[in-house]
N, C-alpha and C positions, 0 to 999 in steps of 0.2 A: 653669176657664178661668171667671172669670162676665161681666165685662168685655172687651173690645176696650180699654180705656186700663190694664190690667192686664198687657198682653205683656213680660216679659222683653228686653231688650231687647239687653242682653248676650249675657245667655246666647243668645238666637238668633245674636248675631253668634258666637260659638262653635261652634254646630253649624253656622251657615256654611266658616269657615273648614276643620272638619273632612268636609263636606258628610255630615252627620249621615243615612240617609235614614232614621230614626227620627221624624222630625221635615218629610219630605216629605207636603208639604197642611197642616200645623198650622202657616204662615204665609208669608207670604211678603217677598222685601225688594227695598223701592224705593232703586234709585241715583240721588242726585242730581245727578252730575255726567256720566248717559247719558240721565234720563227713562225709564229702562226696571226695573221686576221682573218678580222672579226666582224661581223655585224653591230651600229649599237646597244640593238637590242638584248644579244649576248648576255646568256644567264649566269656565263662563269666569271669566278671573281674578278672584279677590276680590278687591271694592276696599278701600280705604279703611275701617276704622270710623266715618271722619268723616262721610261720606259714603254712608252708608247708614243705615235708617231701616226696620224692618218693622211690619207690617201680621198680624189676622188672615188676612183676606179677601184674594181678587182683584179684590171689587168696592171695596174698599176705596184698594187700588192704583189704581186706573182713576179713582176718582173726584178722584184726590188730582192727577190726570193725569198720570203712568210708566202706558207703552205692555207689552203682553206680552213676556218675550223670545221671541227666535224661535230660539233655541238648546235652551232646557230646555222649553220648553212648557207652562207651567201648566194649560194647558188637558188634558194628562196626567198631573197628578199626585192622587195617590189625593181622593176627594171626603174634605173632614177637618170630624168634626162636635166641635171643641173647646166649641160653641156648646152641639151636644146637653143636652136635658138640663136644661140654665140657664131656656129660659124655654120653656113649653108654645106659646107663641102663637108666638113665632118659629122654632119650627121647624115649627109648621100652615104659618104662611103660606110658609115657604122652598119648603115640600113644592106650595103650593098654586106660588107663583110658574115653581120648576122645573115643572112640568104646563102652562107658561104662562099662569096668569092675567092678569099684567102687558102680554102678549102685545095685545093688545086691549082690555083695562079697564084701570079707574084704580085708584090707592092708595086712593080714599075707599071703592068696590067692594069690595077686598081688604078691608077696616077690614071693614067691612059683611060679609062671607062669615063674619070669623073673632067678630063680636061685639065688637068695640072699638071705641075711637074713632082714624079718624086721625092724631089730634097722637101719641097714646100710643103706635099700632104704630113712627113714624117714628120716636120716641123709645127705641122699645124694639129699633130696628135698630141704631139709631149708638151701643145702649151694649154693643150684644152681637157688631156685628158692623162695624162701623165705617164704615159707608156707608149710605144711603137704599134703601129698595125699592125704587125707577125705576133707581141706582147697579146693584143686585144684578140685576135682570129685563136688565139692560142689558148685564151683564157672561157674564153668565149666556147670551145668545145670540151673542155674539162670542164666546166658547171654542168654544160648538157648532158656530157655522161655520169654527170655525179649526182643528176636529177632521173636520168634513168636507170642508175641501180638503185636507187632507193625506192624509186616509184614503179615497176613496171618490172615483169619478169623476163622481159630480155637477157637472152648470154650474153657475156662480156663479148664475143663475136660480131652479137647480132648487137650489139650497145655502140660498138668501136666502129664501127660502119655509118649508126643513126647517127654517128654524131662526128660525122664528120675528121675523123682519122680514116689518112690513106693504108694504114693496116691493123691488123693487132698486136704485130710486134711493136711499134710504134705508139698503139695506145698502150698499152702495157710496161715498155719503158718510161714513160712522160706520169704514169700516176709512181709508180716503181720512185721516181724523184722526187718528186712532188710530198708524197705521202711517204717513202719508205714501206713501202706494202704492196700486194698485186692489187688490181683494181677490184677482184673477187673479193677480197676482205674487207672491201666497207662495205659490203651489204647485210646487213644484220637481222636476215635473214633465210631461210636453206634456200638451195635453187627449184624451181619451180615448173613445169614445161610452159615454155611464152605458147598461151591460147589463140593470138593473132588478134590484131588492134593494141597501136598504143595509145597506150590512156595515158593524159598528165595533167597537171594540175600547173600554168601558170598566175605569177603573180601580180596584182595592179594596185594600187594606191587610192583606198574608199576617201570618197563617195566615190558611188557611180550609179548613173541614170541610168540603170538596164531596162526599162519600157522604151526611152526616147530612142534607145541608139534598137531593140527590135524593131519599134514602129517605121523609126529610118530607114533601114534593115530592110523590110516585109514590102517599105514605098515602092523601094526602088527595081522590086523584081525578084531579091532571096528569097532561099529557101526557108522560113520560119514557122515555125510550129510553135504555140506558145512562150516559154522560153528558154527555144534548144535553132539555135545556127546550123546549118550542113549545108554541106560543096562536093560535087562530083570531081574528082582527080582523074585528069586526062592528061595526056604523052606530053600536050605542052607545059603543063607540072611536072615532067622526071617521071611522074609514072602513074599509072591510073590508081584509082583506088574511091577514097570519102574521107570528109573533115566533119567533125560534129563541134559543136561549142554554145557550153552552157554554162550558166553560174551556179559555182560552189559557193564554200562558205563565204564569209567576207575577207575581202581579197585575194581570193580565190576566184579562175577557173578554170573549169573542167575541159577538155579535150581529147577527143578520140579520134585519132588515125589509123587509117585500114591503107597503107598500096600495096603493090607490088614488089618496092624497092627503097627500102629503107633510108638510102643516101637523100632522099628529097626531104628526110622529117627537117632539117634546119629551114631549108627553104619555105616548107610548107606553116612549120610555129614562127618564124618573122612575118609571112604576110597573116596569120591569125590577130600580130599582134597588131598591125596596124591597120585591120578591118576595124578592129575591137580598140584601138588607140590608148592598149595596157600602156604604156610609157607613159602618159600624159600625166601633170604635175598639177591636181586639182588644186591644191593651196597654192600654189606658185602664179595661177594665170586666174584663178579667183581674185590675188594681189594686184596686180598688176591692171586688170578691164575695172575693180573697182574704182579706180581713181580717177574712169568716165563718169558723170555723173546722170548718163541715160543707164550707161550697160550697169553700174551699180547692183539697183534696187531686183534687175532682170537676173543677177548671179548670185545674189542672196537666195531668191528663191527656186532656183535650180540648181547646186549645186551638183557636181559632178556629172556634170554633162558631155560626153562624150563628142571625137570627129568619127563619122563611119567615113572606115578607110578603103580604098578601093583594095582588089587582091591582085589588079597588074595597074604598078603608079610610076610610067618610066618619065614624070616632071621633075622638070631639075629643080621644082622649089618645092621646097621643105611643107608637107601637108598645114601642120598647125601654123602654117604665115601666109597660107596661098586665098587670094580673096576673089570673090566671086567676077564674073566678067560680066557685072551687069554692073558696080562700082565703076567707072570709068571715069568719073568725074573728078578733078584735082582739087574740091576742096571736103570731097568724102574718103579719097585719099591721102591727105594731108588729115585730115583726122584720127584716120586711124593707123597712122602712121605710129601712135603714141600707143597703138594697143601688141607694137611686138613687143616678142613673137608671136604673139598669140592670136595675129589678128581675123586669120578664121574660127576662131571661139566665139572672138565678139559680131562678128557677119552671121554663125549660127544661133546665139543668146534674139541677137533683132529678130532673123527670120520667124523663131519659133512664137515669138512675139508681136509676128506680126507687123514689124516695123517694119518697112522699105527705105534704102539708103536716099532717095527723095524724099520721104515722111521725115526721116533724121535733120536732113539738112533746111527743109522747112521749119522748122520746131525751131529750129538752131538760129534761123532768117525772123525769128519770132520776137526771141527773144532777145537778138539784137536792136531790133526797130524800139520791143519795149524800153 
């Protein structure tokens, strides 16, 4: 999907009618009669077709004046990358926004960091996401706050701080405007004393090859004990503390963060998503890479393979499309062009199968000679 306007409205409605989980996170349905937007798997009664339209992102729905459904909770949908690979600039901008770039900064500053003009950045966001950068940042804050309200025992003041709102007043005003109730009313149980350590679950799209991921992280020197990864947070992360990650139920990963300053939470969560490649779309990766006859059986044999990301990544190229330095042959690079925007996954599948770039070229040469 290259443009938000290219969303097939009729196909989206058919997916909603069947509550097809394959489309969860790929789009959101806006219900004109209630002013609510939902996931495709929402258990509520499906509205009539004439009362619904569909958007690519939650930010586009909220920018249009719709509020998140309290039954299907859009903040629990898998982070979807329908836009991933369509624009390197948008991908880099979203990574910065997810880490809190617009919590204290502005769009001009974000555009400067990306090396583009502010108007061009707004145009790219409108084209690929259907929403402005500030709307995307606001939706990120709201959905993170909702997750913290539902999943943790943090006080409302702590939730406001941890989700990137500049003040408790702004936090309260935003929720009152969106949901016509204070944020505390969204917590369906009594307030409990917070005992330290923020425990959250983040969604991902199955399947996920956890064994391969933990093996790769351990091989590069990360701290891995069984099926649990951990890291010490330092002043370079914005606060001291620790973070740990382990698989939970299918489609969920459990995270525990202890930090001296809750303001670092959005940035730490963004880095965890990158390290564990939680935003990957295995269906799209498998579909596109399977067009290559060498990769097709490798992808089928190991579905759900993910790219181990870097905790700090300042590379201008998106991780999913980043090629190994050893792949500098023009013929090999030309073949990999067909794998975009998943070139890094293609290289990873070959590496795990023990097939080097040179061997791949030799195989092609032999087939042509025959």
